[in-house]
C-alpha positions as CSV (number, residue, x, y, z in Angstrom):
1,X,98.4,142.0,92.6
2,X,98.5,138.7,94.4
3,X,100.5,138.8,97.6
4,X,102.6,135.7,97.9
5,X,104.5,135.4,101.1
6,X,107.6,133.3,101.9
7,X,108.5,131.1,104.9
8,X,105.1,131.4,106.6
9,X,104.5,129.4,109.8
10,X,101.6,126.9,109.3
11,X,101.0,125.7,112.8
12,X,98.8,128.6,113.8
13,X,96.6,127.9,110.8
14,X,95.8,124.3,111.8
15,X,93.6,122.9,114.5
16,X,96.5,120.7,115.6
17,X,98.7,123.7,116.1
18,X,101.5,121.7,114.6
19,X,103.8,121.9,111.6
20,X,106.7,123.9,110.1
21,X,106.7,126.7,107.5
22,X,105.4,126.9,104.0
23,X,108.1,128.0,101.5
24,X,105.4,130.0,99.8
25,X,101.9,131.0,101.0
26,X,99.0,132.9,99.6
27,X,95.3,133.7,100.6
28,X,92.9,133.6,97.6
29,X,89.6,135.4,97.7
30,X,88.5,135.0,94.1
31,X,88.7,132.5,91.3
32,X,91.1,134.7,89.4
33,X,93.4,134.9,92.4
34,X,93.3,131.1,92.6
35,X,94.2,130.7,89.0
36,X,97.1,133.3,89.4
37,X,98.4,131.3,92.4
38,X,98.3,128.1,90.4
39,X,100.2,129.8,87.5
40,X,102.8,130.9,90.0
41,X,103.3,127.3,91.2
42,X,103.6,126.1,87.6
43,X,106.2,128.7,86.6
44,X,108.2,128.0,89.8
45,X,107.8,124.2,89.3
46,X,106.3,124.0,92.8
47,X,104.0,121.4,94.4
48,X,100.9,123.1,95.7
49,X,98.3,122.3,98.4
50,X,94.9,123.9,98.9
51,X,93.7,124.3,102.5
52,X,91.0,126.3,104.2
53,X,90.1,125.5,107.8
54,X,93.3,123.6,108.6
55,X,91.4,120.8,110.2
56,X,91.8,117.1,109.5
57,X,95.4,117.9,108.6
58,X,98.8,117.0,110.0
59,X,101.8,119.0,108.6
60,X,105.4,117.9,109.0
61,X,107.6,119.6,111.5
62,X,109.8,120.4,108.5
63,X,106.9,122.3,106.8
64,X,106.0,122.2,103.1
65,X,108.5,123.0,100.4
66,X,105.9,124.3,98.0
67,X,103.0,126.7,97.8
68,X,100.1,126.6,100.3
69,X,97.0,128.2,98.8
70,X,94.5,129.1,101.6
71,X,90.9,129.2,100.2
72,X,89.1,132.3,101.3
73,X,86.4,132.2,98.7
74,X,83.3,132.3,100.8
75,X,79.6,132.8,99.8
76,X,76.3,131.2,100.5
77,X,73.0,131.7,98.7
78,X,69.7,130.0,97.8
79,X,69.1,129.5,94.1
80,X,66.1,127.6,92.7
81,X,65.5,125.7,95.9
82,X,69.2,124.6,96.2
83,X,71.7,125.9,98.7
84,X,74.8,127.0,96.9
85,X,78.0,127.4,98.9
86,X,81.6,128.4,98.1
87,X,84.4,126.2,99.2
88,X,86.1,128.5,101.7
89,X,82.9,128.9,103.8
90,X,83.2,127.4,107.3
91,X,81.0,124.3,107.6
92,X,79.3,125.6,110.7
93,X,78.2,128.6,108.7
94,X,76.8,126.3,106.0
95,X,74.8,124.4,108.6
96,X,73.4,127.6,110.2
97,X,72.7,129.2,106.8
98,X,70.7,126.2,105.7
99,X,68.7,126.1,109.0
100,X,68.0,129.8,108.9
101,X,66.6,129.5,105.4
102,X,64.4,126.5,106.3
103,X,66.4,123.7,104.8
104,X,66.9,120.4,106.8
105,X,69.3,117.5,106.3
106,X,72.7,118.6,107.5
107,X,72.0,119.6,111.1
108,X,73.9,116.6,112.4
109,X,77.1,118.2,110.9
110,X,76.9,121.1,113.3
111,X,80.2,121.4,115.1
112,X,82.2,119.4,112.6
113,X,85.3,121.6,112.1
114,X,86.7,122.8,108.8
115,X,85.5,124.3,105.5
116,X,82.7,123.3,103.2
117,X,85.2,122.5,100.4
118,X,87.1,120.2,102.7
119,X,83.8,118.6,103.8
120,X,82.8,117.9,100.2
121,X,86.3,116.6,99.3
122,X,86.4,114.2,102.3
123,X,82.6,113.5,102.3
124,X,82.5,114.6,106.0
125,X,79.9,112.9,108.2
126,X,78.5,112.6,111.7
127,X,75.7,110.8,113.4
128,X,74.7,108.9,110.3
129,X,74.7,112.0,108.0
130,X,77.2,112.4,105.1
131,X,77.5,115.6,103.2
132,X,77.9,113.7,99.9
133,X,74.3,112.3,100.1
134,X,73.0,115.9,99.9
135,X,75.2,117.2,97.2
136,X,73.5,118.0,93.9
137,X,76.4,119.3,91.9
138,X,80.1,120.3,92.5
139,X,82.0,122.9,90.6
140,X,85.7,122.3,90.5
141,X,88.8,123.7,88.9
142,X,91.4,121.5,87.2
143,X,94.7,122.7,88.7
144,X,96.6,121.7,85.6
145,X,94.5,123.1,82.8
146,X,92.6,125.8,84.9
147,X,89.4,124.6,83.3
148,X,86.2,124.7,85.3
149,X,84.5,121.3,85.5
150,X,81.0,120.4,86.9
151,X,80.2,117.0,88.5
152,X,76.7,115.8,89.3
153,X,76.4,113.8,92.5
154,X,76.8,110.4,90.8
155,X,80.0,111.5,89.2
156,X,81.6,112.6,92.5
157,X,82.3,109.0,93.5
158,X,81.3,109.7,97.1
159,X,82.2,106.9,99.6
160,X,83.1,106.7,103.3
161,X,85.3,109.8,103.9
162,X,86.3,110.0,100.2
163,X,85.3,111.4,96.8
164,X,86.8,111.9,93.3
165,X,88.2,115.2,94.6
166,X,90.2,113.5,97.3
167,X,91.5,110.8,94.9
168,X,92.4,113.3,92.2
169,X,94.5,116.1,93.8
170,X,94.3,118.2,90.5
171,X,90.6,118.8,91.2
172,X,90.0,121.8,93.4
173,X,86.5,122.2,94.8
174,X,85.2,125.7,94.2
175,X,81.6,125.4,95.2
176,X,78.7,123.0,95.5
177,X,74.9,123.0,95.6
178,X,73.1,121.1,98.2
179,X,69.6,119.5,97.7
180,X,68.0,119.8,101.1
181,X,64.5,119.3,102.5
182,X,62.3,122.4,103.1
183,X,61.4,122.5,106.8
184,X,60.4,124.6,109.7
185,X,63.1,127.1,110.6
186,X,62.6,126.8,114.4
187,X,62.9,123.0,114.2
188,X,66.0,123.2,112.1
189,X,67.7,125.6,114.5
190,X,66.7,123.5,117.5
191,X,68.3,120.4,115.9
192,X,71.5,122.4,115.2
193,X,71.6,123.6,118.8
194,X,71.0,120.1,120.1
195,X,73.8,118.7,118.0
196,X,76.2,121.4,119.1
197,X,75.3,120.9,122.8
198,X,75.9,117.2,122.4
199,X,79.4,117.8,121.0
200,X,80.2,120.2,123.8
201,X,79.3,117.6,126.5
202,X,82.1,115.4,125.1
203,X,84.6,118.0,126.4
204,X,86.6,118.2,123.1
205,X,85.7,121.8,122.1
206,X,88.9,123.8,121.8
207,X,91.2,120.7,122.0
208,X,94.2,120.9,119.7
209,X,93.5,118.0,117.4
210,X,92.6,117.2,113.8
211,X,89.2,115.7,114.8
212,X,88.5,112.0,114.4
213,X,91.9,110.5,113.4
214,X,90.9,107.1,112.1
215,X,88.0,105.9,109.9
216,X,85.6,103.5,111.6
217,X,86.8,99.9,110.7
218,X,84.7,97.1,109.3
219,X,85.5,94.0,111.3
220,X,84.9,90.3,110.5
221,X,85.1,88.8,114.0
222,X,81.6,87.8,115.1
223,X,82.7,87.6,118.7
224,X,84.0,91.1,118.6
225,X,80.9,92.4,116.9
226,X,78.7,90.7,119.5
227,X,80.8,92.1,122.3
228,X,80.3,95.6,120.8
229,X,76.6,95.2,120.4
230,X,76.1,93.7,123.9
231,X,78.2,96.5,125.5
232,X,76.7,99.4,123.6
233,X,73.1,98.1,123.0
234,X,73.2,99.1,119.3
235,X,73.7,97.1,116.2
236,X,77.1,97.3,114.3
237,X,75.7,98.4,110.9
238,X,77.4,96.5,108.1
239,X,80.0,95.1,110.6
240,X,81.4,98.6,111.2
241,X,82.4,99.7,114.8
242,X,83.6,103.0,116.0
243,X,87.4,103.3,115.8
244,X,87.2,104.9,119.3
245,X,85.7,101.7,120.7
246,X,88.4,99.4,119.3
247,X,91.2,101.8,120.4
248,X,89.8,101.9,123.9
249,X,89.5,98.1,123.9
250,X,93.2,97.9,123.0
251,X,93.9,99.8,126.3
252,X,95.2,103.0,124.7
253,X,93.1,105.6,126.3
254,X,95.4,108.4,127.6
255,X,98.5,106.8,126.0
256,X,101.1,109.6,125.5
257,X,104.2,110.1,123.5
258,X,106.0,113.4,124.0
259,X,103.3,116.1,124.1
260,X,100.7,114.0,122.1
261,X,98.0,112.0,123.7
262,X,95.2,109.6,122.9
263,X,92.3,111.6,124.3
264,X,90.8,110.6,127.6
265,X,87.4,111.8,126.5
266,X,87.3,110.3,123.0
267,X,89.9,107.8,122.0
268,X,89.7,108.5,118.3
269,X,91.0,112.0,119.0
270,X,94.8,112.5,119.1
271,X,95.5,115.6,121.2
272,X,98.3,118.1,121.2
273,X,98.6,118.8,125.0
274,X,100.7,121.9,124.3
275,X,104.3,120.9,123.5
276,X,103.8,118.1,121.0
277,X,105.4,117.7,117.6
278,X,104.2,116.2,114.3
279,X,106.8,113.5,114.8
280,X,105.2,112.7,118.2
281,X,101.9,112.3,116.4
282,X,103.4,109.9,113.8
283,X,104.9,107.8,116.5
284,X,101.7,107.6,118.6
285,X,99.6,106.9,115.6
286,X,102.0,104.1,114.5
287,X,101.8,102.6,118.0
288,X,97.9,102.7,118.0
289,X,97.8,101.0,114.6
290,X,100.3,98.4,115.7
291,X,98.5,97.6,118.9
292,X,95.1,97.3,117.3
293,X,96.5,95.2,114.5
294,X,98.3,92.8,116.9
295,X,95.4,92.5,119.4
296,X,92.5,92.3,117.0
297,X,93.8,91.8,113.5
298,X,92.3,95.1,112.4
299,X,94.1,97.6,110.2
300,X,93.1,101.1,111.1
301,X,93.2,103.7,108.3
302,X,93.7,107.4,108.9
303,X,91.0,109.9,108.1
304,X,93.5,112.7,108.6
305,X,95.5,114.1,105.6
306,X,99.3,114.3,105.8
307,X,101.4,117.1,104.2
308,X,105.2,117.5,103.9
309,X,106.1,114.0,105.0
């Protein structure tokens, strides 16, 4: 029997450590439990939201007046040269599993927080690698009809931090197969370790945040592009610059409202210093967007998902 709880605090389940309670909450460990949870939501006429790692997510201080379904379906295996992963598997476990089995391609995603399903849904990326470019096929559940649907890579509509699964909330990622390159296990593991160490040096491990808050913007100002390239010594590919660079340029490093701060270490991270609220985040994010827009004519777009607002 599925155990559905009421009035469950959500803040401890998120990397931000922010947000109120869920009216209803359930952990699902099998496909049948997921279907049962969705039926419960339908009978009760509730909105539902599927989460796993609780990263890349800001929940309202008022909580969520519906059903939170936490995905705990977790499995990893190699089938016919493809790496098959269930949605609830932590992304770091996916990276390590691939490396340990001699498959290269996603080592750069080591240290990116969250679940595999969330990574596929948001086409997670780091250091020039996006998960979507390695997906062969995604298996999803239609939350309305409870039908299982399969999507080949070209049907997933992967784009920068987006996919068909992010655009269509009825589609719940169950699993996906990755087409990776056979490689030396030791070299794969070394690249994973190198990536993790590089992230650790940034001083953000353990910070209460949702990860990178804004998508990197494409800018039209040739003067600004030249300034970036001269300063960083690297080309702005496709006219895209890091959101962190433009936020820092706007003089917002360390800017604080309540208990929420633009990180001193990485200005595309919004940090809960300990006593912040989701409302503080909204206020600070609004200020950042307004300042960047006023100073540079650039409209920043959030990468983080909002729930309960």
